[in-house]
Structure formats: structure tokens, C-alpha cells
C-alpha positions in Angstrom: 131.2 80.5 97.1 129.8 83.5 98.9 130.2 83.4 102.7 127.9 85.1 105.2 129.5 86.0 108.5 127.0 86.0 111.4 127.7 88.4 114.2 125.8 89.6 117.2 123.8 92.4 115.6 121.5 90.5 113.2 121.6 89.8 109.5 120.3 91.4 106.3 117.7 90.2 103.9 120.4 89.6 101.3 122.1 87.3 103.8 118.9 85.3 104.2 118.5 85.0 100.5 122.1 84.0 99.9 121.9 81.1 102.5 118.3 80.0 101.7 118.4 80.1 97.9 122.0 80.2 96.8 123.6 77.9 99.4 126.0 80.5 100.8 128.4 79.2 103.4 128.2 80.5 107.0 130.9 81.6 109.4 130.5 82.7 113.0 132.3 85.9 113.9 134.8 86.1 116.8 132.5 88.6 118.4 129.5 86.1 118.2 131.6 83.3 119.7 132.6 85.5 122.6 129.1 86.7 123.2 127.9 83.1 123.1 130.4 82.0 125.7 129.7 85.0 128.0 125.9 84.4 128.0 126.5 80.7 128.6 128.5 81.5 131.7 125.5 83.4 133.1 123.2 80.4 132.4 125.6 78.0 134.0 125.8 80.2 137.1 122.1 80.3 137.4 121.8 76.5 136.8 124.0 76.0 139.8 121.7 78.0 142.1 118.9 76.3 144.1 116.3 79.0 143.0 114.3 77.9 139.9 114.8 79.9 136.7 112.3 79.5 133.8 113.8 77.6 130.9 117.0 76.8 132.9 115.7 74.7 135.8 111.9 74.5 135.3 109.5 72.9 132.9 108.0 74.9 130.0 104.7 76.6 129.2 101.9 75.4 131.4 104.4 73.1 133.1 106.7 75.9 134.2 105.8 75.5 137.8 107.9 72.3 138.2 111.5 72.7 139.4 113.7 70.3 137.5 116.6 68.7 139.4 120.1 68.8 137.8 120.3 65.2 136.9 117.1 65.5 134.8 117.9 68.7 132.9 119.7 67.2 129.9 116.7 64.8 129.5 114.4 67.8 129.8 116.1 69.6 126.9 116.0 66.5 124.7 112.4 65.9 125.6 111.2 69.3 124.7 112.7 68.9 121.2 111.3 65.4 120.7 107.9 66.3 121.9 107.6 69.5 120.1 108.7 68.0 116.7 105.1 67.1 116.1 104.5 68.6 112.6 102.2 66.9 110.1 101.4 67.3 106.4 103.5 67.9 103.3 107.2 68.8 103.6 108.1 72.5 103.6 110.3 73.7 100.8 114.1 73.4 101.2 114.6 77.2 100.9 112.2 77.8 103.8 113.9 75.3 106.1 117.3 76.8 105.3 116.0 80.3 106.1 114.4 79.0 109.3 117.6 77.5 110.5 119.8 80.4 109.5 117.5 82.9 111.3 117.5 80.8 114.4 121.3 80.8 114.3 121.1 84.6 113.9 119.3 84.9 117.2 121.5 82.3 118.9 124.6 84.4 117.9 123.2 87.5 119.5 124.5 86.3 122.9 121.0 86.6 124.3 120.0 83.0 124.4 122.6 81.2 126.6 123.4 78.6 124.0 127.0 77.3 123.9 129.3 78.2 121.0 129.6 74.6 119.9 125.8 74.3 119.4 125.8 77.4 117.2 128.8 76.0 115.2 126.9 72.8 114.7 123.9 74.7 113.2 126.3 76.4 110.8 128.0 73.1 109.9 124.6 71.4 109.1 123.7 74.3 106.8 127.1 74.3 105.2 126.9 70.6 104.6 123.6 71.0 102.7 121.7 69.0 105.2 118.0 70.1 105.4 115.8 68.8 108.2 112.4 67.5 107.2 109.9 70.1 108.4 106.1 69.7 107.9 103.4 72.2 106.8 101.4 72.1 110.0 102.5 72.6 113.6 103.1 76.3 114.2 100.6 78.7 115.7 103.1 81.6 115.4 103.5 81.8 119.2 105.8 80.9 121.0 107.2 81.4 117.6 107.4 78.6 115.1 107.7 75.8 117.7 107.1 72.6 115.7 109.1 73.6 112.6 112.1 74.7 114.7 111.8 71.5 116.8 112.3 69.4 113.7 115.4 71.4 112.9 116.7 71.0 116.4 116.0 67.2 116.2 118.5 67.0 113.3 121.1 68.7 115.4 120.7 65.9 117.9 121.1 63.3 115.1 117.5 62.2 115.3 114.6 62.3 112.9 114.9 62.6 109.1 116.7 65.1 106.9 117.4 65.6 103.2 121.0 65.3 102.1 122.7 67.6 99.5 121.7 65.0 96.9 118.0 65.5 97.7 117.5 62.1 99.3 115.8 61.9 102.7 117.6 59.7 105.2 118.0 59.4 108.9 119.7 62.6 110.2 122.2 60.7 112.3 123.6 59.0 109.1 123.9 62.3 107.3 125.7 64.0 110.2 128.1 61.1 110.5 128.9 61.2 106.7 129.8 64.9 107.0 131.8 64.5 110.2 129.4 66.4 112.4 128.9 65.3 115.9 125.3 65.4 117.2 124.8 68.0 120.0 124.1 67.0 123.6 121.8 69.7 124.8 122.3 71.4 128.2 120.2 73.8 130.3 118.1 76.2 128.3 119.5 75.1 124.9 116.5 73.0 123.8 114.1 75.9 124.5 116.4 78.4 122.9 116.4 76.4 119.6 112.6 76.5 119.4 111.4 79.9 120.5 111.3 82.3 117.5 109.5 83.8 114.5 112.2 82.5 112.2 110.0 80.5 109.8 107.5 83.3 109.2 110.3 85.8 108.9 112.2 83.8 106.4 109.1 83.4 104.2 108.5 87.1 104.5 112.0 88.0 103.4 111.7 85.7 100.3 108.2 87.0 99.5 109.5 90.5 99.5 112.3 89.6 97.1 109.8 87.9 94.8 107.3 90.6 94.9 109.8 93.3 94.2 110.4 91.6 90.8 106.7 90.9 90.3 105.5 94.5 90.9 108.0 95.6 88.1 106.6 92.8 86.0 103.0 94.0 86.6 104.0 97.5 85.5 105.3 96.0 82.3 102.2 93.9 81.6 100.0 96.8 82.4 101.9 99.0 79.9 101.6 96.2 77.2 97.8 96.0 77.8 97.5 99.8 77.6 99.3 99.7 74.2 97.2 96.8 73.0 94.0 98.7 73.9 95.2 101.9 72.2 95.0 103.7 75.5 96.6 107.0 76.5 99.8 107.4 78.4 98.9 110.9 79.4 97.5 109.6 82.8 101.1 108.6 83.6 102.5 112.1 83.6 104.7 112.8 86.6 102.8 116.0 87.4 99.6 114.1 87.9 101.1 111.7 90.4 103.0 114.5 92.2 99.7 116.0 93.5 99.0 112.6 95.2 102.4 111.9 96.5 102.2 108.2 97.4 105.8 106.9 96.6 104.6 103.6 95.2 102.1 105.2 92.8 104.8 107.6 91.5 107.2 104.7 90.9 104.7 102.6 89.1 103.6 105.4 86.8 107.2 106.2 86.1 107.9 102.6 85.2 104.9 102.4 82.8 105.9 105.7 81.2 109.4 104.5 80.7 108.2 101.2 79.2 105.8 103.0 76.8 108.3 105.6 75.6 108.3 105.8 71.8 105.1 103.7 71.3 103.0 104.4 68.2 100.1 102.6 69.8 99.3 105.0 72.7 97.0 108.0 72.3 94.5 106.5 69.9 91.6 106.7 72.3 90.1 109.5 70.2 90.2 107.7 66.9 87.4 105.7 65.2 85.6 104.9 68.5 86.5 107.9 70.7 86.6 107.6 74.4 87.3 110.3 76.9 89.0 108.0 79.4 90.4 104.5 79.6 88.7 102.0 81.9 89.8 101.9 85.5 91.9 98.7 85.1 94.1 100.6 82.6 93.9 104.2 83.9 94.3 103.3 87.6 97.0 100.7 87.2 99.6 102.9 89.0 97.3 103.7 91.9 96.6 100.0 92.6 100.2 98.7 92.0 101.5 101.7 93.8 99.4 101.0 96.9 100.9 97.5 96.9 104.4 98.9 96.5 103.8 101.0 99.6 102.6 97.9 101.5 105.8 96.2 100.4 107.8 99.1 101.8 106.1 98.8 105.2 106.6 95.1 105.2 110.3 95.5 104.4 110.6 97.9 107.4 109.0 95.3 109.7 111.3 92.6 108.3 114.4 94.7 108.8 113.5 95.3 112.5 112.9 91.6 113.0 116.2 90.7 111.3 117.9 92.9 113.9 116.1 91.3 116.7 117.0 88.5 119.2 113.8 86.6 119.7 113.8 84.1 122.6 112.3 83.4 125.9 113.8 83.8 128.4 116.6 86.1 127.3 120.0 86.8 128.8 120.3 90.5 129.3 123.7 92.4 129.3 123.4 93.0 133.0 123.3 89.2 133.7 119.6 88.9 134.3 117.6 86.1 132.6 114.1 87.4 132.1 110.9 86.0 130.6 109.3 88.1 127.9 106.8 87.9 125.0 109.0 88.8 122.1 108.3 85.5 120.4 104.8 86.6 119.5 104.5 86.8 115.8 101.9 89.6 115.4 104.2 92.2 113.8 105.3 89.7 111.1 101.9 88.1 110.8 100.1 91.4 110.1 102.4 92.3 107.2 102.2 88.8 105.7 98.4 89.2 105.6 98.7 92.8 104.3 100.8 91.5 101.4 98.3 88.8 100.6 95.6 91.4 100.2 97.8 93.6 97.9 98.7 90.6 95.8 95.1 89.6 95.3 94.2 93.1 94.2 97.1 93.4 91.8 96.1 90.0 90.2 92.5 91.1 90.1 93.2 94.3 88.1 95.5 92.3 85.7 92.7 89.8 85.1 90.3 92.7 84.3 92.7 94.0 81.6 93.1 90.6 80.1 89.3 90.1 79.9 89.1 93.5 78.2 91.6 92.5 75.6 89.6 89.4 74.7 86.1 91.1 74.5 85.5 92.5 71.0 83.0 95.0 72.4 85.7 96.6 74.6 89.0 95.9 72.9 88.8 98.6 70.3 89.1 96.5 67.2 90.8 93.4 68.3 89.3 90.0 67.2 87.2 88.1 69.7 89.4 86.3 72.2 92.3 87.3 70.0 91.4 84.2 67.9 92.8 83.7 64.4 89.4 82.6 63.0 86.9 83.3 65.7 84.3 80.5 65.9 86.6 78.0 64.4 89.2 79.1 66.9 88.5 79.9 70.5 91.7 81.9 71.0 92.6 82.7 74.6 89.1 82.2 76.0 90.0 79.5 78.4 93.4 81.0 79.3 91.3 83.8 80.8 89.2 81.2 82.7 92.4 79.9 84.2 93.5 83.4 85.2 90.1 84.0 86.7 90.3 80.8 88.7 93.7 81.9 90.1 92.3 85.3 91.0 89.4 83.8 92.8 91.7 81.6 94.9 93.9 84.7 95.6 90.8 86.4 97.1 90.3 83.5 99.4 94.0 83.6 100.3 93.6 87.3 101.2 91.5 86.4 104.2 93.8 87.3 107.1 95.2 84.4 109.2 96.3 86.9 111.9 92.7 87.8 112.7 92.3 84.3 114.1 93.7 83.0 117.4 93.2 79.5 118.9 94.3 79.0 122.5 96.8 76.2 123.4 99.0 74.9 126.2 96.2 74.6 128.8 95.3 78.3 128.2 98.8 79.5 129.1 99.3 80.4 125.4 95.9 81.8 125.0 96.5 84.3 122.2 98.6 83.3 119.2 99.5 85.1 115.9 99.0 82.4 113.2 102.0 84.0 111.5 103.2 80.7 110.0 99.9 80.2 108.4 99.9 83.7 107.0 103.3 83.0 105.5 102.3 79.7 104.0 99.3 81.2 102.2 101.4 84.2 101.0 103.8 81.8 99.3 100.8 80.3 97.4 99.6 83.8 96.6 103.0 84.9 95.2 103.0 81.8 93.0 99.5 82.5 91.7 100.2 86.2 91.0 103.1 85.1 88.8 100.8 82.9 86.8 98.2 85.7 86.5 100.8 88.1 85.2 102.0 85.4 82.8 98.5 85.1 81.3 98.3 88.9 80.9 101.7 89.0 79.2 100.6 86.2 76.9 97.4 88.0 75.9 98.8 91.5 75.7 101.8 90.5 73.6 99.6 88.7 71.2 97.2 91.7 71.0 100.0 94.1 70.3 101.2 92.0 67.5 97.7 92.0 66.0 97.8 95.8 65.8 99.3 95.9 62.3 100.8 99.1 61.0 101.6 100.5 64.4 104.9 99.9 66.2 105.1 99.2 69.9 107.5 100.9 72.2 111.1 99.7 72.0 110.8 98.4 75.5 107.6 96.4 74.9 109.0 95.1 71.6 112.0 93.9 73.6 109.7 92.0 75.9 107.7 90.5 73.1 110.9 89.4 71.2 112.3 87.8 74.4 109.2 86.0 75.3 108.9 84.6 71.7 112.5 83.3 72.0 111.5 81.7 75.3 109.1 79.4 73.4 105.9 81.4 73.8 104.3 81.5 70.4 102.5 84.5 68.9 99.2 84.9 67.1 97.9 82.0 65.0 95.4 79.1 64.9 94.4 77.3 68.1 97.1 75.1 69.6 97.8 73.3 72.9 97.9 76.3 75.2 99.2 74.8 78.4 102.9 74.6 77.3 102.8 78.2 76.1 101.3 79.4 79.4 104.0 77.4 81.3 106.7 79.0 79.3 105.2 82.4 80.0 105.1 81.6 83.7 108.7 80.6 83.8 109.7 83.7 81.8 108.0 86.0 84.4 109.0 83.9 87.4 112.7 83.9 86.5 112.8 87.7 86.1 113.4 87.5 82.3 110.5 89.8 81.5 112.0 92.6 83.7 115.5 91.9 82.3 114.3 92.2 78.7 112.6 95.5 79.3 115.5 96.9 81.3 117.9 96.4 78.4 116.0 99.4 76.9 114.7 101.4 79.8 117.6 100.9 82.3 116.7 99.8 85.9 113.0 100.2 86.7 112.0 101.5 90.1 
């Protein structure tokens, strides 16, 4: 099994994906263990002094003015975890919780939090054992980081609350720790606070969304190319010299992908035939511009994620010169903004795909295709309601595109009076990514059927490879009406699992 070594300088997106989705094992580097011990020495020295230090010998948030005596500090750390583990609603997905815990471990290992090495090792042990704390949908305002979700994870480290075992069964966390030989941690000064203060949940969901969207944007280029073929459109608008004079990188990449997918097609360039048209509709002609703008948004979001992955997010932090200083680095605004940007781009990409699907089904705009791609229109309804489903998904995506980060609701007796709502932005982006996948699956379903109905003209080798692969995956081609939901589910799985991109790349080579 792949092993991820966590040091002091952050982790990569591939590390997050390996731990969250593939169950990679985690090891702490010797450098990280030494940094943890050094920072802990600083915290211990401050804890022994009579002067109050925030997070070490004081209360938290609006209660930070109270100095806590030494005999109450262990109780203080336990109490902050218990009281902050106040989430409600449905459980969060296993991969999100694993990413959340791993990214908190990343910050702990930076040597900037003052957490003891044994606490960090317990975090790694829990992840390696396949134990997943029960974390709920609601509870984070994205400032001070993802407090409630992280608190539920910290509760598991203490042997309290509920967690899911490697067998998928939810049980008391203490039982699971005992079965795997993991001793619950006894938190000391600052450690409870250090386990809660971070943007780890929203960042983990951002990293996973970026990976999913990288595949889906390639998929969208493929489905757009299929629709262009089915509509007998022109590929001249994809010429590199046209995109070079408007040098947005994403636009150029998207156009290049579509051109590669369409190479060798007998279906393109018929826009001047029986019903001549000077230009294709915007949903066809401007596909690279819309998908390209989304790709550039992805690039910006990836830059933000990389910076956050290299960050140590905590409050207060232990600085190299021995100071322990309060700060505002836990505020989720940088991550929240790009999560919202991506939701907007996703909604627009889905919207243009739906418009192409609708065009394929309309006999007045499809350039010779049967109404709704039906076998016997009137007796058969064809894909009429498949497009309704797609339209419903797009409508929801537009609602999900309303930014969460534009909102703020004060908390903690006005001490935390401006919050990021980054967790909320991340949660709705996950739904948006799921819905985009379904929208592209419907376009694939319609466009592949439409291409097959163009008798006498051969599609491009790459699009033919896609059609052949999707048929082998259980998605049937043209014919009389049948129960459509299973076909659509199979098309969804085909896109979601990356098999559409894989099929096309057997012909084109790696897409951009």
C-alpha cells in the first residue's frame, strides 16, 4: 500500500487524494517529530509562567479573558473538544472526514501548533486503522476554521463519541480504538485548541473537487465535440490560430481537445449543405470559450489550494523565535472564494451542455435528426424527459452557484463577527460536481444516439471509440422507447469513473 510521509513543509494534493480516497498509510517524518517536540517545549515553558497566554492558560474566543489555573487546564482542553463537537444533520462522507483529519495532521506536524508528538502519532494511527469519526453536515462557519467538524474528529482521538470502523459499522470510538490497540489521548495545554482551528474540511473538499473537475472538463470537451458532430457543425472554429489571438490558456486547451477528438470525422463541415448556415449556435461555437473560462478558474483555485496545503493554520501559533502569537490565519476567505468561483463555472458549463442537448432533440434546429431522437416520433417520446431531468439539474446548479462566501453571520458574542462560510461553499460545490456529472452524462447519451442516427457518415475515430465504450458499458443506442433511468445511470457511472476520457484517449493520446 502507498505510504504518505508527513513532514514540516505541508503536503501535496496527490497526498490528500491518496489518504482520503485510496486509504494510503501515513508516517511522520523524523523532522516532523523533532519539530513537534521543540514546539511543545516552548508551550510547556509558557504554561509554567504566571502570565496568561491565549490558548495555553486562558479560555477561548469570547471567554479568553479568564486565566485558567494549572489544575483545570486538562479539563479545559477536554471541554473545548466536547462542547465544540456540536454538529447536526446527515453524516459527512468518509473521504471528506479522512481529508479533514489528514490536513489537520499536516498542520500539527509543521511544528507551529505546540501539540506533542504522541498526539500527532495517534492521529496517524486512527487514519491508518481505517477509523472514521462521525462528522455532521452542519456546524462550521468557516472561521475559526471548521470548528465543529474538527471537534468531532478530536473527540474520537479522546476515545469519545462515535466513529465508523473499517467495516463501515458505526460504533463507540473508544471500542474501536481499543480493538486496534490505540490509546486515547489525554490532552494538555493548547492541544484541544490546536486540533480544532483550521480550514481543513473546506480545503480537503476543494482538493477533491479539483481532481474531479479536471476529469469532468475533459469529459465536457468530448461531449461538446460529439454534439458538434451530431449537429453537422464546423470544426473550423477550433483552429489554433483563432484561439491564439485571444490567449486564455483554458480556451486554447479546450479547443485543442475538441479538435483532437474530432480529427478524421466525416460529420463536421456540413453546415453549408441542404440547410446552409453561416455559423453554428453559440452553445456549439463558443464551447471552448465557456469551458476554457472554467479551466482558468480551476487553475486559480489550484494555486490557492497549493498555498493552503503549504500553510500552518492555527491560533495561536508557535513561531521559530519562541513566541506564541495570536493571528487570523484560520479565516477561510481564500478557500471559500474559490469554492464559490468553481460553483459558478460548474453551473455555466452544465448550462451550455444542456443547451446543446436541447438542440439535438428539436427537429427545427437539429438539421435533420428525428424529433427527440425518437424511433417513431409520436408513438415514441425518445429523450424528451431525459432533457427535462437535465434541465432540472441545471436549474439546481444555478441555485448552488449563489455564493456562500458573500454571507457572514456573527458568532461567539460578536468576538467572531465576520466568518467565511467556506464549509458551506465546499458542501454545495460537492453537490454541484455530482450534478455536472449527470448533466454531461445526459449530453453523452443524446449526442451518441444522434451520431448513430447520421447514417452514411462516419464519426471521428475518437468519438467512435467513446460510443463503442459507452455501449459496452450498458448504455443502449437508438431504438424504441424503453425504461430510461437505467441507461442514464449507466451513462452517469461511465462519465463519473473517467471511462469516457479513457476511451477517447486511446485514440487521441492524453487530453489537455
